[in-house]
N, CA, C and O atoms as CSV, one atom per row, in Angstrom:
chain,resi,resn,atom,element,x,y,z
A,1,MET,N,N,0.704,-1.157,0.085
A,1,MET,CA,C,0.026,-0.200,0.133
A,1,MET,C,C,0.793,1.444,0.169
A,1,MET,O,O,1.493,1.776,1.126
A,2,SER,N,N,0.565,2.256,-0.868
A,2,SER,CA,C,1.183,3.203,-0.885
A,2,SER,C,C,1.097,4.089,0.054
A,2,SER,O,O,0.160,3.956,0.841
A,3,ILE,N,N,2.041,5.234,0.237
A,3,ILE,CA,C,1.747,6.399,1.592
A,3,ILE,C,C,0.309,7.116,1.087
A,3,ILE,O,O,-0.642,7.302,1.846
A,4,LEU,N,N,0.330,7.438,-0.156
A,4,LEU,CA,C,-0.943,8.189,-0.538
A,4,LEU,C,C,-2.293,7.647,-0.297
A,4,LEU,O,O,-3.207,8.388,0.067
A,5,VAL,N,N,-2.485,6.123,-0.525
A,5,VAL,CA,C,-3.653,5.469,-0.442
A,5,VAL,C,C,-3.987,5.487,1.265
A,5,VAL,O,O,-5.091,5.808,1.704
A,6,ALA,N,N,-2.797,5.073,2.151
A,6,ALA,CA,C,-2.470,5.126,3.185
A,6,ALA,C,C,-3.267,6.421,3.975
A,6,ALA,O,O,-4.082,6.441,4.897
A,7,LEU,N,N,-2.649,7.449,3.183
A,7,LEU,CA,C,-3.586,8.940,3.782
A,7,LEU,C,C,-4.623,9.679,3.517
A,7,LEU,O,O,-5.074,10.645,4.133
A,8,ASN,N,N,-5.142,8.928,2.113
A,8,ASN,CA,C,-6.494,9.076,1.806
A,8,ASN,C,C,-7.742,8.048,2.465
A,8,ASN,O,O,-8.968,8.111,2.376
A,9,ILE,N,N,-6.907,7.175,3.097
A,9,ILE,CA,C,-7.713,5.920,4.282
A,9,ILE,C,C,-7.905,6.822,5.526
A,9,ILE,O,O,-8.913,7.256,6.085
A,10,PHE,N,N,-6.525,6.955,5.767
A,10,PHE,CA,C,-6.846,7.776,7.108
A,10,PHE,C,C,-7.800,9.098,7.197
A,10,PHE,O,O,-8.513,9.325,8.175
A,11,ALA,N,N,-7.722,9.931,6.061
A,11,ALA,CA,C,-8.373,10.806,6.155
A,11,ALA,C,C,-9.946,10.787,6.193
A,11,ALA,O,O,-10.718,11.544,6.782
A,12,ALA,N,N,-10.185,9.724,5.409
A,12,ALA,CA,C,-11.591,9.523,5.084
A,12,ALA,C,C,-12.466,8.558,6.696
A,12,ALA,O,O,-13.680,8.467,6.879
A,13,VAL,N,N,-11.589,8.109,7.413
A,13,VAL,CA,C,-11.640,7.335,8.935
A,13,VAL,C,C,-11.642,8.759,9.669
A,13,VAL,O,O,-12.518,9.006,10.497
A,14,ILE,N,N,-11.027,9.335,9.473
A,14,ILE,CA,C,-11.415,10.937,10.201
A,14,ILE,C,C,-12.632,11.555,10.026
A,14,ILE,O,O,-13.381,11.908,10.937
A,15,ILE,N,N,-12.851,11.702,8.654
A,15,ILE,CA,C,-14.447,12.161,8.231
A,15,ILE,C,C,-15.649,11.363,8.742
A,15,ILE,O,O,-16.698,11.851,9.163
A,16,PHE,N,N,-15.382,10.229,8.656
A,16,PHE,CA,C,-16.668,9.241,9.211
A,16,PHE,C,C,-16.325,9.525,10.695
A,16,PHE,O,O,-17.359,9.919,11.234
A,17,VAL,N,N,-15.349,9.489,11.532
A,17,VAL,CA,C,-15.619,9.368,12.616
A,17,VAL,C,C,-15.849,11.292,13.289
A,17,VAL,O,O,-15.872,11.406,14.515
A,18,HIS,N,N,-15.962,12.301,12.632
A,18,HIS,CA,C,-16.686,13.268,13.119
A,18,HIS,C,C,-18.002,13.258,12.754
A,18,HIS,O,O,-18.871,13.832,13.410
A,19,CYS,N,N,-18.246,12.527,11.560
A,19,CYS,CA,C,-19.662,12.589,10.895
A,19,CYS,C,C,-20.793,11.744,11.957
A,19,CYS,O,O,-21.958,12.120,12.093
A,20,VAL,N,N,-20.309,10.759,12.537
A,20,VAL,CA,C,-20.813,9.729,13.433
A,20,VAL,C,C,-21.258,10.533,14.613
A,20,VAL,O,O,-22.416,10.522,15.032
A,21,CYS,N,N,-20.311,11.207,15.110
A,21,CYS,CA,C,-19.611,12.081,16.700
A,21,CYS,C,C,-20.940,13.259,16.572
A,21,CYS,O,O,-21.678,13.606,17.494
A,22,LYS,N,N,-20.978,13.741,15.118
A,22,LYS,CA,C,-21.940,15.019,14.957
A,22,LYS,C,C,-23.710,14.318,14.835
A,22,LYS,O,O,-24.734,14.631,15.442
A,23,LEU,N,N,-23.523,13.600,14.102
A,23,LEU,CA,C,-24.841,12.789,14.228
A,23,LEU,C,C,-25.877,11.976,15.126
A,23,LEU,O,O,-27.033,11.635,14.872
A,24,SER,N,N,-25.050,11.766,16.319
A,24,SER,CA,C,-25.132,11.093,17.495
A,24,SER,C,C,-24.952,12.178,18.636
A,24,SER,O,O,-24.942,11.810,19.811
A,25,LEU,N,N,-24.798,13.633,18.267
A,25,LEU,CA,C,-25.385,14.651,19.465
A,25,LEU,C,C,-26.656,14.856,19.922
A,25,LEU,O,O,-26.783,15.139,21.113
A,26,ARG,N,N,-27.998,14.743,18.959
A,26,ARG,CA,C,-29.030,15.107,19.005
A,26,ARG,C,C,-30.038,14.314,18.091
A,26,ARG,O,O,-29.522,13.440,17.395
A,27,HIS,N,N,-31.173,14.460,18.006
A,27,HIS,CA,C,-32.174,13.809,16.910
A,27,HIS,C,C,-32.340,14.810,16.166
A,27,HIS,O,O,-32.503,16.012,16.378
A,28,TRP,N,N,-32.253,13.894,14.874
A,28,TRP,CA,C,-32.392,14.970,14.039
A,28,TRP,C,C,-33.818,14.974,13.060
A,28,TRP,O,O,-34.432,13.955,13.375
A,29,LYS,N,N,-34.290,15.438,12.402
A,29,LYS,CA,C,-35.621,15.566,11.808
A,29,LYS,C,C,-35.427,15.205,10.403
A,29,LYS,O,O,-34.617,15.963,9.870
A,30,TRP,N,N,-35.777,14.532,9.817
A,30,TRP,CA,C,-35.669,13.677,8.503
A,30,TRP,C,C,-35.152,14.913,7.465
A,30,TRP,O,O,-34.174,14.684,6.754
A,31,HIS,N,N,-35.835,16.234,7.393
A,31,HIS,CA,C,-36.064,17.250,6.467
A,31,HIS,C,C,-34.599,18.560,7.104
A,31,HIS,O,O,-34.443,19.779,7.033
A,32,GLU,N,N,-33.953,17.593,7.582
A,32,GLU,CA,C,-32.734,18.691,8.101
A,32,GLU,C,C,-31.333,18.802,7.323
A,32,GLU,O,O,-30.492,17.904,7.356
A,33,SER,N,N,-31.216,19.714,6.789
A,33,SER,CA,C,-30.097,19.331,6.012
A,33,SER,C,C,-28.674,18.791,6.773
A,33,SER,O,O,-27.831,18.125,6.172
A,34,GLY,N,N,-28.574,19.123,7.956
A,34,GLY,CA,C,-27.417,18.759,8.473
A,34,GLY,C,C,-27.208,17.519,8.649
A,34,GLY,O,O,-26.083,17.030,8.755
A,35,LEU,N,N,-28.356,16.840,8.703
A,35,LEU,CA,C,-28.399,15.160,8.720
A,35,LEU,C,C,-28.193,14.290,7.388
A,35,LEU,O,O,-27.773,13.135,7.325
A,36,TRP,N,N,-28.626,15.207,6.246
A,36,TRP,CA,C,-28.173,14.778,5.264
A,36,TRP,C,C,-27.038,14.711,4.533
A,36,TRP,O,O,-26.740,13.811,3.748
A,37,ILE,N,N,-26.019,16.268,4.966
A,37,ILE,CA,C,-24.867,16.758,4.645
A,37,ILE,C,C,-24.099,15.603,5.497
A,37,ILE,O,O,-23.019,15.294,4.995
A,38,ASN,N,N,-24.521,14.756,6.943
A,38,ASN,CA,C,-23.360,14.163,7.010
A,38,ASN,C,C,-23.480,12.666,6.964
A,38,ASN,O,O,-22.583,11.840,7.130
A,39,ALA,N,N,-24.839,12.454,6.692
A,39,ALA,CA,C,-24.733,11.250,6.336
A,39,ALA,C,C,-24.372,10.766,4.717
A,39,ALA,O,O,-24.342,9.559,4.476
A,40,MET,N,N,-24.119,11.693,3.701
A,40,MET,CA,C,-23.328,11.775,2.779
A,40,MET,C,C,-22.103,11.903,2.335
A,40,MET,O,O,-21.734,11.695,1.179
A,41,LEU,N,N,-21.123,12.421,3.694
A,41,LEU,CA,C,-19.849,12.204,3.696
A,41,LEU,C,C,-19.784,11.122,4.239
A,41,LEU,O,O,-18.825,10.517,3.760
A,42,ILE,N,N,-20.467,10.333,5.254
A,42,ILE,CA,C,-20.525,9.143,5.862
A,42,ILE,C,C,-20.314,8.441,4.770
A,42,ILE,O,O,-19.180,7.979,4.646
A,43,GLY,N,N,-21.134,8.217,3.890
A,43,GLY,CA,C,-21.100,7.267,2.506
A,43,GLY,C,C,-19.992,7.589,1.845
A,43,GLY,O,O,-19.408,6.625,1.348
A,44,GLY,N,N,-19.442,8.800,1.654
A,44,GLY,CA,C,-18.464,9.101,0.733
A,44,GLY,C,C,-17.099,8.717,1.242
A,44,GLY,O,O,-16.156,8.288,0.577
A,45,ALA,N,N,-17.158,8.950,2.554
A,45,ALA,CA,C,-15.711,8.057,3.536
A,45,ALA,C,C,-15.666,6.557,3.365
A,45,ALA,O,O,-14.612,6.036,3.002
A,46,VAL,N,N,-16.949,5.690,3.649
A,46,VAL,CA,C,-16.588,4.430,3.479
A,46,VAL,C,C,-16.659,3.972,1.915
A,46,VAL,O,O,-16.282,2.857,1.557
A,47,GLY,N,N,-17.159,4.904,1.063
A,47,GLY,CA,C,-16.964,4.503,-0.174
A,47,GLY,C,C,-15.381,4.789,-0.487
A,47,GLY,O,O,-14.744,3.902,-1.055
A,48,SER,N,N,-14.773,5.947,-0.145
A,48,SER,CA,C,-13.144,5.931,-0.601
A,48,SER,C,C,-12.430,5.064,0.297
A,48,SER,O,O,-11.277,5.364,-0.012
A,49,VAL,N,N,-12.336,4.272,1.116
A,49,VAL,CA,C,-12.142,3.502,2.130
A,49,VAL,C,C,-11.944,2.095,1.283
A,49,VAL,O,O,-10.915,1.421,1.238
A,50,PHE,N,N,-13.121,1.847,0.667
A,50,PHE,CA,C,-13.639,0.613,0.066
A,50,PHE,C,C,-12.559,0.892,-1.403
A,50,PHE,O,O,-11.647,0.222,-1.888
A,51,ILE,N,N,-12.925,1.659,-1.623
A,51,ILE,CA,C,-12.206,1.875,-3.213
A,51,ILE,C,C,-10.756,1.982,-3.202
A,51,ILE,O,O,-10.099,1.731,-4.212
A,52,SER,N,N,-10.205,2.359,-2.055
A,52,SER,CA,C,-8.979,2.488,-2.263
A,52,SER,C,C,-8.341,1.043,-1.485
A,52,SER,O,O,-7.148,0.781,-1.633
A,53,LEU,N,N,-8.881,0.501,-0.984
A,53,LEU,CA,C,-8.667,-0.988,-0.295
A,53,LEU,C,C,-8.741,-1.758,-1.385
A,53,LEU,O,O,-7.882,-2.635,-1.476
A,54,LEU,N,N,-9.746,-1.645,-2.463
A,54,LEU,CA,C,-10.219,-2.706,-3.546
A,54,LEU,C,C,-9.284,-2.464,-4.643
A,54,LEU,O,O,-8.554,-3.404,-4.957
A,55,ASN,N,N,-9.188,-1.414,-5.246
A,55,ASN,CA,C,-8.805,-1.060,-6.360
A,55,ASN,C,C,-6.851,-0.967,-6.081
A,55,ASN,O,O,-6.050,-1.591,-6.777
A,56,GLN,N,N,-6.570,-0.292,-5.227
A,56,GLN,CA,C,-4.958,-0.230,-4.895
A,56,GLN,C,C,-4.084,0.557,-6.021
A,56,GLN,O,O,-2.944,0.485,-6.480
A,57,LYS,N,N,-5.382,1.436,-6.232
A,57,LYS,CA,C,-5.235,2.635,-7.553
A,57,LYS,C,C,-4.289,3.833,-6.453
A,57,LYS,O,O,-4.582,3.982,-5.267
A,58,LEU,N,N,-3.297,4.491,-7.059
A,58,LEU,CA,C,-3.330,5.894,-6.349
A,58,LEU,C,C,-4.568,6.512,-6.712
A,58,LEU,O,O,-5.288,6.314,-7.690
A,59,PRO,N,N,-4.724,7.549,-5.434
A,59,PRO,CA,C,-5.696,8.361,-5.936
A,59,PRO,C,C,-5.482,9.599,-6.859
A,59,PRO,O,O,-4.455,9.754,-7.521
A,60,GLU,N,N,-6.555,10.485,-6.851
A,60,GLU,CA,C,-6.251,11.404,-7.782
A,60,GLU,C,C,-5.550,12.707,-6.644
A,60,GLU,O,O,-5.782,12.581,-5.442
A,61,TRP,N,N,-4.739,13.867,-7.123
A,61,TRP,CA,C,-4.330,14.628,-6.139
A,61,TRP,C,C,-5.533,15.597,-5.629
A,61,TRP,O,O,-5.636,15.946,-4.453
A,62,PRO,N,N,-6.314,15.939,-6.528
A,62,PRO,CA,C,-7.286,16.657,-6.095
A,62,PRO,C,C,-8.452,15.974,-4.783
A,62,PRO,O,O,-9.009,16.712,-3.971
A,63,GLU,N,N,-8.560,15.099,-4.803
A,63,GLU,CA,C,-9.642,13.749,-4.159
A,63,GLU,C,C,-8.626,13.998,-2.623
A,63,GLU,O,O,-9.248,14.420,-1.648
A,64,ILE,N,N,-7.282,13.761,-2.477
A,64,ILE,CA,C,-6.185,13.526,-1.445
A,64,ILE,C,C,-6.387,15.107,-0.671
A,64,ILE,O,O,-6.286,15.158,0.555
A,65,LEU,N,N,-6.607,16.073,-1.280
A,65,LEU,CA,C,-6.220,17.633,-0.757
A,65,LEU,C,C,-7.651,17.610,-0.470
A,65,LEU,O,O,-7.816,17.739,0.743
A,66,ILE,N,N,-8.824,17.488,-1.151
A,66,ILE,CA,C,-9.931,17.601,-0.229
A,66,ILE,C,C,-10.395,16.615,0.783
A,66,ILE,O,O,-11.107,16.975,1.720
A,67,GLU,N,N,-10.076,15.589,0.652
A,67,GLU,CA,C,-10.268,14.699,1.639
A,67,GLU,C,C,-8.977,15.032,3.252
A,67,GLU,O,O,-9.126,14.650,4.413
A,68,CYS,N,N,-7.993,15.732,2.735
A,68,CYS,CA,C,-7.136,15.881,3.920
A,68,CYS,C,C,-7.478,17.388,4.614
A,68,CYS,O,O,-7.298,17.646,5.804
A,69,GLY,N,N,-7.950,18.211,3.718
A,69,GLY,CA,C,-8.767,19.391,4.023
A,69,GLY,C,C,-10.037,19.258,5.123
A,69,GLY,O,O,-10.208,19.837,6.195
A,70,LEU,N,N,-10.807,18.319,4.461
A,70,LEU,CA,C,-11.878,18.191,5.496
A,70,LEU,C,C,-11.818,17.481,6.325
A,70,LEU,O,O,-12.815,17.232,7.003
A,71,ALA,N,N,-10.490,16.849,6.582
A,71,ALA,CA,C,-10.282,16.041,7.962
A,71,ALA,C,C,-9.724,17.250,8.827
A,71,ALA,O,O,-10.257,17.584,9.885
A,72,MET,N,N,-8.885,17.724,8.424
A,72,MET,CA,C,-8.020,18.793,9.192
A,72,MET,C,C,-9.569,19.640,9.930
A,72,MET,O,O,-9.764,19.669,11.145
A,73,LEU,N,N,-10.297,20.117,9.147
A,73,LEU,CA,C,-11.661,20.714,9.498
A,73,LEU,C,C,-12.307,19.990,10.440
A,73,LEU,O,O,-12.592,20.608,11.466
A,74,PHE,N,N,-12.609,18.875,10.378
A,74,PHE,CA,C,-13.642,17.948,11.028
A,74,PHE,C,C,-13.005,17.967,12.576
A,74,PHE,O,O,-13.548,18.402,13.591
A,75,THR,N,N,-11.056,17.071,12.368
A,75,THR,CA,C,-10.435,17.363,13.783
A,75,THR,C,C,-10.623,18.748,14.584
A,75,THR,O,O,-11.035,18.648,15.740
A,76,MET,N,N,-10.418,19.745,14.187
A,76,MET,CA,C,-10.709,20.956,14.724
A,76,MET,C,C,-12.222,20.822,15.362
A,76,MET,O,O,-12.473,21.393,16.423
A,77,ARG,N,N,-12.924,20.276,14.877
A,77,ARG,CA,C,-14.238,21.088,14.934
A,77,ARG,C,C,-14.745,19.591,16.199
A,77,ARG,O,O,-15.348,19.783,17.255
A,78,THR,N,N,-14.318,18.303,15.714
A,78,THR,CA,C,-14.565,17.434,17.043
A,78,THR,C,C,-13.485,17.851,18.198
A,78,THR,O,O,-13.868,17.634,19.348
A,79,TRP,N,N,-12.485,18.290,18.076
A,79,TRP,CA,C,-12.067,18.212,19.440
A,79,TRP,C,C,-12.684,20.080,19.931
A,79,TRP,O,O,-13.002,20.376,21.083
A,80,ARG,N,N,-12.697,20.533,19.388
A,80,ARG,CA,C,-13.914,21.762,19.796
A,80,ARG,C,C,-15.264,20.988,20.770
A,80,ARG,O,O,-15.491,21.152,21.968
A,81,LEU,N,N,-15.930,20.217,19.889
A,81,LEU,CA,C,-16.996,19.676,20.468
A,81,LEU,C,C,-16.581,19.002,21.649
A,81,LEU,O,O,-17.206,19.043,22.709
A,82,TRP,N,N,-15.583,18.418,21.470
A,82,TRP,CA,C,-14.979,17.242,23.431
A,82,TRP,C,C,-14.714,18.444,24.153
A,82,TRP,O,O,-15.619,18.776,24.918
A,83,ARG,N,N,-13.557,19.294,24.104
A,83,ARG,CA,C,-13.577,20.181,24.747
A,83,ARG,C,C,-14.641,20.963,25.547
A,83,ARG,O,O,-14.310,21.454,26.627
A,84,GLU,N,N,-16.088,21.128,25.011
A,84,GLU,CA,C,-16.644,22.181,25.415
A,84,GLU,C,C,-17.765,20.653,26.412
A,84,GLU,O,O,-18.668,20.867,27.221
A,85,GLY,N,N,-17.352,19.535,26.039
A,85,GLY,CA,C,-17.951,18.900,26.894
A,85,GLY,C,C,-19.397,18.346,26.303
A,85,GLY,O,O,-20.287,18.000,27.081
A,86,LEU,N,N,-19.555,18.292,24.907
A,86,LEU,CA,C,-20.597,17.912,24.146
A,86,LEU,C,C,-20.789,16.694,23.692
A,86,LEU,O,O,-21.913,16.222,23.524
A,87,LEU,N,N,-19.429,15.922,23.394
A,87,LEU,CA,C,-19.147,14.522,23.116
A,87,LEU,C,C,-19.515,14.084,24.136
A,87,LEU,O,O,-20.574,13.503,23.897
A,88,PHE,N,N,-19.169,13.975,25.614
A,88,PHE,CA,C,-19.054,12.736,26.515
A,88,PHE,C,C,-19.874,13.908,27.627
A,88,PHE,O,O,-19.131,14.431,28.457
A,89,PRO,N,N,-21.157,14.255,27.645
A,89,PRO,CA,C,-21.852,15.016,28.599
A,89,PRO,C,C,-21.136,14.494,30.244
A,89,PRO,O,O,-20.981,15.461,30.989
A,90,LYS,N,N,-20.843,13.566,30.659
A,90,LYS,CA,C,-20.483,13.055,32.111
A,90,LYS,C,C,-19.262,13.552,32.053
A,90,LYS,O,O,-18.980,13.747,33.235
A,91,THR,N,N,-18.120,13.966,31.231
A,91,THR,CA,C,-16.803,14.654,31.644
A,91,THR,C,C,-16.980,15.964,31.646
A,91,THR,O,O,-16.559,16.539,32.650
A,92,ARG,N,N,-17.588,16.756,30.640
A,92,ARG,CA,C,-18.096,17.879,30.412
A,92,ARG,C,C,-16.781,18.753,30.170
A,92,ARG,O,O,-16.600,19.915,30.532
A,93,GLY,N,N,-15.793,17.812,29.383
A,93,GLY,CA,C,-14.201,18.562,28.782
A,93,GLY,C,C,-13.551,18.430,30.171
A,93,GLY,O,O,-12.603,19.215,30.144
A,94,LYS,N,N,-13.578,18.052,30.920
A,94,LYS,CA,C,-12.839,18.072,32.570
A,94,LYS,C,C,-11.178,17.504,32.110
A,94,LYS,O,O,-10.042,17.899,32.375
A,95,ASN,N,N,-11.586,16.703,31.526
A,95,ASN,CA,C,-9.991,16.022,31.014
A,95,ASN,C,C,-9.202,16.436,29.504
A,95,ASN,O,O,-8.268,15.838,28.971
A,96,ALA,N,N,-9.951,17.712,29.015
A,96,ALA,CA,C,-9.009,18.405,27.883
A,96,ALA,C,C,-7.935,18.854,28.232
A,96,ALA,O,O,-7.753,19.589,29.202
A,97,GLY,N,N,-6.995,18.392,27.355
A,97,GLY,CA,C,-5.717,19.200,27.616
A,97,GLY,C,C,-4.953,18.299,28.851
A,97,GLY,O,O,-3.960,18.837,29.339
A,98,LYS,N,N,-5.278,17.208,29.290
A,98,LYS,CA,C,-4.407,16.423,30.248
A,98,LYS,C,C,-4.263,14.724,29.721
A,98,LYS,O,O,-5.030,14.057,29.028
A,99,THR,N,N,-3.530,14.524,30.080
A,99,THR,CA,C,-2.588,13.414,29.462
A,99,THR,C,C,-2.769,11.994,30.689
A,99,THR,O,O,-2.157,10.942,30.511
């Protein structure tokens, strides 16, 4: 497996985790755009991982750049949600920054 394929898979996993966390924070109504946006991103992330694993073909540069950019954005947003205590309500972010 090449480094570019691994990078593509890693970015897709980060996108998947963020979208699942975002969807699990509240009850969504079927007509809300946030539900459909996150669901489509989850589908795209899963599809990207499977295509990368099955084809073993090098992904195109625009695909890598888009997925890495989204992964960085979603990592920052997930960190903010965790720090504010929205992901795990019992800890309320008390462990943020502690190792």
